[in-house]
C-alpha positions in Angstrom: 127.5 30.0 14.6 128.4 26.8 16.3 132.0 25.8 16.4 133.1 23.2 13.8 133.8 19.6 14.9 137.5 20.2 15.5 136.8 23.3 17.7 134.1 21.4 19.6 136.5 18.5 20.3 139.1 21.0 21.5 136.7 22.7 23.9 135.4 19.3 25.2 139.0 18.3 25.9 139.6 21.6 27.8 136.5 20.9 30.0 137.6 17.3 30.6 141.2 18.3 31.5 139.9 20.9 33.9 137.5 18.6 35.7 140.2 15.9 35.9 142.3 18.3 38.0 139.5 19.0 40.5 139.5 17.7 44.0 138.3 14.1 44.0 135.7 14.9 46.7 133.7 17.2 44.3 130.6 15.3 43.3 128.9 15.0 39.9 132.1 15.7 37.9 130.4 14.3 34.8 127.7 17.0 34.9 130.3 19.7 35.7 132.3 18.6 32.6 129.2 18.8 30.4 128.3 22.3 31.7 131.9 23.6 31.2 132.1 22.1 27.7 128.8 23.8 26.7 130.0 27.2 28.0 133.3 26.8 26.2 131.6 25.9 22.9 129.5 28.9 23.2 132.5 31.1 23.6 133.4 30.5 19.9 131.0 32.7 17.9 128.1 33.3 20.3 126.6 36.8 20.2 127.3 39.0 23.3 123.6 39.2 24.0 123.3 35.4 24.1 126.2 35.2 26.4 124.8 37.9 28.7 121.5 36.0 28.9 123.2 32.7 29.6 125.4 34.3 32.3 122.6 36.0 34.1 120.5 32.9 34.0 123.2 30.7 35.5 123.8 33.3 38.2 120.2 33.5 39.1 119.9 29.7 39.2 123.0 29.4 41.3 121.7 31.9 43.9 118.2 30.5 44.1 119.5 26.9 44.3 121.8 27.9 47.2 118.9 29.6 49.1 116.6 26.7 48.6 119.2 24.1 49.5 119.4 25.6 53.0 115.8 24.6 53.5 115.7 21.4 51.5 114.3 19.3 54.3 111.2 21.5 54.6 108.1 21.0 52.4 107.0 24.2 50.6 103.8 25.5 49.2 103.8 28.1 46.4 101.1 30.8 46.5 100.0 32.7 43.4 97.4 35.4 43.1 96.7 39.0 42.2 99.1 41.8 43.2 96.1 44.1 43.3 94.2 42.6 46.2 93.9 45.0 49.1 94.4 43.9 52.7 90.6 44.1 53.4 89.8 42.1 50.2 88.4 38.6 51.0 90.9 37.1 48.5 93.8 38.7 50.6 92.3 37.5 53.9 91.8 34.0 52.7 95.3 33.8 51.3 96.7 35.0 54.6 94.7 32.4 56.5 95.7 29.6 54.2 99.4 30.5 54.6 99.1 30.6 58.4 97.3 27.2 58.4 99.7 25.4 56.1 102.7 26.6 58.2 101.0 24.9 61.1 101.1 21.7 59.1 104.9 22.0 58.8 105.2 23.8 55.4 107.0 26.9 54.3 105.4 29.3 51.8 106.8 30.7 48.6 105.4 33.8 47.0 106.4 36.3 44.3 107.3 38.8 47.0 105.1 41.5 45.7 101.9 43.2 47.1 98.4 41.7 47.2 98.1 38.0 47.6 101.9 37.7 47.7 102.0 39.9 50.7 99.1 38.0 52.3 101.1 34.8 51.9 104.2 36.2 53.5 102.2 37.8 56.2 100.3 34.6 57.1 103.4 32.4 57.0 105.6 34.8 58.9 109.1 35.9 57.8 110.7 32.8 59.3 108.6 30.4 57.1 108.5 32.6 54.0 110.4 32.8 50.7 110.1 35.7 48.3 110.9 35.3 44.6 110.5 38.7 43.0 110.8 39.8 39.4 112.3 43.1 38.3 109.4 45.0 36.7 109.0 48.7 35.9 105.9 49.0 38.1 106.7 46.5 40.9 110.2 47.0 42.2 110.3 46.4 46.0 109.4 43.3 48.0 106.5 43.5 50.4 107.2 44.5 54.0 106.8 40.9 55.2 109.8 39.5 53.3 112.0 42.5 52.2 115.6 42.2 53.2 115.2 38.6 54.3 117.9 36.2 53.2 115.2 34.1 51.6 114.2 37.0 49.4 115.5 36.4 45.8 115.1 38.9 42.9 115.1 37.6 39.4 115.6 39.3 36.0 114.0 36.5 33.9 110.6 34.9 34.3 111.8 31.5 33.2 114.5 31.2 35.9 112.0 32.4 38.5 109.4 29.8 37.4 112.1 27.1 37.6 112.9 28.2 41.2 109.2 28.3 42.1 108.7 24.7 41.3 112.1 23.0 41.7 111.7 22.1 45.4 107.9 22.8 45.8 105.4 20.3 47.1 102.1 22.1 46.4 100.8 25.0 44.3 97.9 27.2 45.5 96.3 29.7 43.1 94.1 32.5 44.3 92.1 34.8 42.0 94.5 36.9 39.9 95.4 38.2 36.5 97.4 37.1 33.5 100.4 36.1 35.7 98.3 33.9 37.9 96.7 32.1 35.0 100.0 31.7 33.3 101.5 30.1 36.3 98.5 27.8 36.8 98.4 26.5 33.2 102.2 26.1 33.1 102.1 24.0 36.3 99.4 21.8 34.9 101.3 21.5 31.6 104.5 20.4 33.3 102.6 17.9 35.5 100.5 16.5 32.6 103.6 16.0 30.4 105.8 14.6 33.2 108.2 17.5 33.3 107.5 18.2 37.0 106.7 16.1 40.0 103.1 15.3 40.6 101.9 17.6 43.4 98.6 19.1 44.7 97.3 22.0 42.6 94.5 23.9 44.4 92.5 26.8 42.9 91.3 28.6 46.0 88.6 31.3 46.1 86.6 33.0 48.9 83.0 31.7 49.5 80.6 33.3 47.1 83.2 33.9 44.4 82.7 32.3 41.0 86.2 33.1 39.7 87.5 29.6 39.1 84.1 28.2 37.9 84.8 30.1 34.7 88.0 28.1 34.3 86.1 24.9 34.9 83.6 25.8 32.3 86.3 26.6 29.7 88.2 23.4 30.5 85.1 21.2 30.1 83.5 22.9 27.1 86.5 23.9 25.1 89.2 21.4 26.0 87.6 18.2 27.3 84.6 18.2 24.9 86.9 18.6 21.9 89.2 15.8 23.1 92.2 18.1 23.8 92.6 16.7 27.3 91.6 13.4 28.9 88.8 13.2 31.5 91.4 12.1 34.1 93.4 15.3 33.6 90.7 17.1 35.6 92.0 15.2 38.6 95.3 17.1 38.4 93.7 20.1 40.3 91.0 20.9 42.9 88.8 24.0 43.0 87.6 24.9 46.5 86.4 27.9 48.5 87.5 26.3 51.8 90.9 26.9 53.5 90.3 23.6 55.4 89.8 21.6 52.2 92.8 23.3 50.6 95.1 22.3 53.5 93.7 18.8 53.6 94.3 18.4 49.8 98.0 19.3 50.3 98.6 17.3 53.5 96.8 14.1 52.5 98.8 13.9 49.2 101.9 13.1 51.2 100.2 10.8 53.7 102.0 7.7 52.3 103.3 8.9 48.9 106.6 10.7 49.0 108.0 11.4 45.5 108.8 9.7 42.2 111.7 9.1 39.9 112.2 7.5 36.4 115.0 5.0 35.9 115.0 4.1 32.2 111.4 3.2 31.2 110.5 2.3 34.8 108.7 4.7 37.1 109.6 4.4 40.8 107.2 5.8 43.4 108.7 6.4 46.8 106.5 5.8 49.8 107.0 7.0 53.4 105.6 3.8 54.7 104.7 0.4 53.3 101.3 -0.2 51.7 98.7 -1.8 53.9 98.1 -5.5 53.3 96.1 -6.2 50.2 96.6 -2.7 48.7 99.2 -3.7 46.1 96.8 -6.3 44.7 94.0 -3.8 44.7 96.2 -1.2 42.8 96.9 -3.8 40.1 93.3 -4.5 39.7 92.1 -0.9 39.7 94.9 0.8 37.8 96.0 -1.9 35.3 95.0 0.5 32.5 98.0 2.6 33.5 100.5 -0.1 32.6 102.0 -0.7 29.2 103.8 -3.8 30.4 104.2 -5.9 33.6 102.5 -5.0 36.8 102.9 -2.7 39.8 105.5 -4.2 42.0 106.9 -3.5 45.5 110.7 -3.2 45.1 114.0 -1.8 46.3 115.4 1.6 45.3 116.9 1.7 41.8 120.7 1.4 41.9 121.7 5.0 41.3 124.6 6.4 43.4 123.3 10.0 42.9 120.1 9.3 44.9 120.0 10.6 48.5 120.9 7.7 50.8 117.8 8.4 52.9 115.7 7.9 49.8 117.1 4.4 49.3 115.6 3.3 52.6 112.1 4.2 51.6 109.7 1.6 50.3 109.2 1.8 46.5 106.7 0.8 43.9 107.9 0.1 40.3 105.7 0.3 37.2 106.0 0.9 33.5 103.1 3.2 32.9 101.4 5.0 30.0 103.2 8.3 29.8 100.0 10.0 28.6 98.1 9.1 31.7 99.4 11.4 34.5 95.8 12.2 35.5 95.2 8.5 36.2 98.5 8.3 38.0 97.3 11.1 40.3 94.2 9.0 41.1 96.4 6.1 41.9 98.5 8.2 44.3 95.2 9.3 46.0 94.4 5.6 46.3 97.9 4.9 47.8 97.3 7.5 50.4 94.0 6.0 51.6 94.2 4.3 55.0 92.1 1.4 54.0 91.7 -0.8 50.9 88.2 0.3 50.1 86.9 -0.2 46.6 87.8 2.5 44.1 85.8 3.5 41.0 86.5 1.4 37.9 89.1 2.7 35.4 87.9 4.6 32.3 87.7 2.9 29.0 90.9 2.9 26.9 91.1 5.7 24.5 88.6 7.9 26.4 89.4 11.6 25.9 92.3 13.2 24.2 95.9 12.2 24.8 98.9 14.6 24.8 102.3 13.4 23.7 105.1 13.5 26.3 108.9 13.1 26.4 110.0 9.6 27.5 113.4 10.5 29.0 112.0 12.6 31.9 114.1 13.0 35.0 111.9 14.3 37.8 114.3 14.3 40.7 
């Protein structure tokens, strides 16, 4: 049972009084106060099982955030795939090669720390450039030999905190052939991107030459989802299917050629760029992607006035737009356009209303 209004106010005052006494150098006191007040309100009549779940979740998030923060300046690619792939399996060999190659491009690799494709990812990336995010399961308990006992090896009790850690600071997701877990991760990533609950990032479905594993997914998406209007045609641009390690690496690297990241400020979306747009490209973007906008136009602008933003981000060029929150597939196409070196003509936008539209939250914070 939730505390009554009088108890809630009491707990809120306790949290406020505590935070007021903290050292003035501690940042984000407003968020600390909210967290403390929430915990105190739960202390009223919450069941012990609920408190245990909340405590373990916070501890897991705290630990994973600390580990990731030590490598916050490094881009990271998450690798998913079957735990049952043997070292001589083409799937294992390809996953190992991709991980080796993406490290050469300056990335670190995150895996689930288990056997199979996960071991291939850690082996290819090497211990120095690997993270392991394991899950306590009755049939998979130890981390693979390439990441075990490493400080970047994190063990989770809950899948939902592990999933949060997988994506929180990641810049690409690579899915190799796998079972239920791989498909779960793949569709969850696409759902989070499609609904604006995660940063746009490259999603690559990778398979060895001669496999038709991901073609079955394509057929299902086209015949069962797209044909029945449950997704938009542009949503198919949220992922790439390939049998080439070269193409998979290119897909990841080129996504950040000029695009850096994005952030909402009120109803406005700000796209951060690592360099200014070439001459003429802003006008071309407005012509080619005007269907994305619900008001105004795409503008070059300064960083939004938010003191919580990293000062280094404030120095980056920004684009501001008020866009259709059901059109993340089209936004992905615009980012591809932004990353082009020249202002070549892009395909015309689709007709309004083409395909299905999915509702999204409008108060998304993607930083």
